[in-house]
N, C-alpha and C positions, 0 to 999 in steps of 0.2 A: 471421315475417320471416326467420328464420335456418334455412332448410331445407338439405338436403344439397347441392343444386346451388349455393346461395349460398355455403356454406362451401367447396365445391370451387373455385368461381371465385375467392374470396378467397385461397385457398391457391395457386392457379396464379399470380395476380397477384403475390403476395408472392415466390414462388419465382423468377419471371422478373425482378422488380425487383432482388432480391438478387443474382441471377446477373449482371445488367447492372452493378450497382455494384461487385461483386467484380471483374469483368473490367476495368472502368475503373481501379480502384485498383491492380490487378496491373500494368496498363500503365504507370501513373505511378511505381510504385516499382521497376520493373525496367528498368534502363538497357538499351537495345537491344531492348526487347520488340517482338514482332511487332505490326504494325498490325491484324492479324486480331482481336486482342483488342478493339479499338475497334468493328470491324464486328460481332463477336459480341455485344458489349455493346449496340449499337444494335438488333440483331435481338431481343435479350432484351426490351428496353423496348418494341419494336413488338408483340411477342406479348402482353406485359403490357397494352398499350393496348387490344388487341382484347378482352381479357377485362374491362377496365374498361368498355368499351361494353356488354358482355353483362350486367354486374352492375347496371347502372343501372335495370333494371326492378324491382329489389327495394327495398322500403322507401323511406325518404326519402334524397335525394341526400346531405345533410349527414351523417346518422348512418352510412350505408354507408361513405362516404369516411373518416370519423373512425375507425371500427373498423379498416378495412384499413390506414390509415396508422399507427395506434398499434401494431398488431402488426408492421408493416413496420419501424418505427423501433426497436422492441425487438429484432427480429432483426438489424438492422444494427448496433445497439450490441453485441450478442453476437459477431457476426463481427468487428467492429473490435477488441473486447477480446481475444477468444481467438485469432483468426487473425493480426491485425496488431499486437497488443500495445498498442493505444491505451488510454490511461487517462482516467478521468473525474475532474473536480473534485467536491468534496462537493455543491455546488449542482447539478451535472449529474446526479449519482447520485440526489439527491432528485427531480429532474425525471423521471428514468426510473421511480422508484417511483410518482410520481403518474400516469405513463402506464399502468403496470400496474393501478393502482387504477381508472383510467378505463375500461380494457378490461373489467374485472370488472363495473363498474357498468353499462356499456352492455349486456353480455350478460345480466345479471340482470334488466334491465328487461323482458325477454320471458318470464321464468319465471312 
């Protein structure tokens, strides 16, 4: 299920989704930010959507989406924490830990 092309598509999806969310966040925290950030963010999500279409031929719809979303959410957490200084509550930290465990469990299923 997880060949090189699948992992490449997941990586591309995550990179462009992260770029889109980063650009949207930058627009909201910077007073007077250029609206080009919105356009670039929308373009990033559009590119991501194309690769979502491409990845649907791999495995089951549910598992494929869960894996990419868990990795995406973990990456968003890291960007929020390290780039924007966002903090987590203890409960949210535990939820992130469960997300990491879930990713490992999904990936081990194919071993």
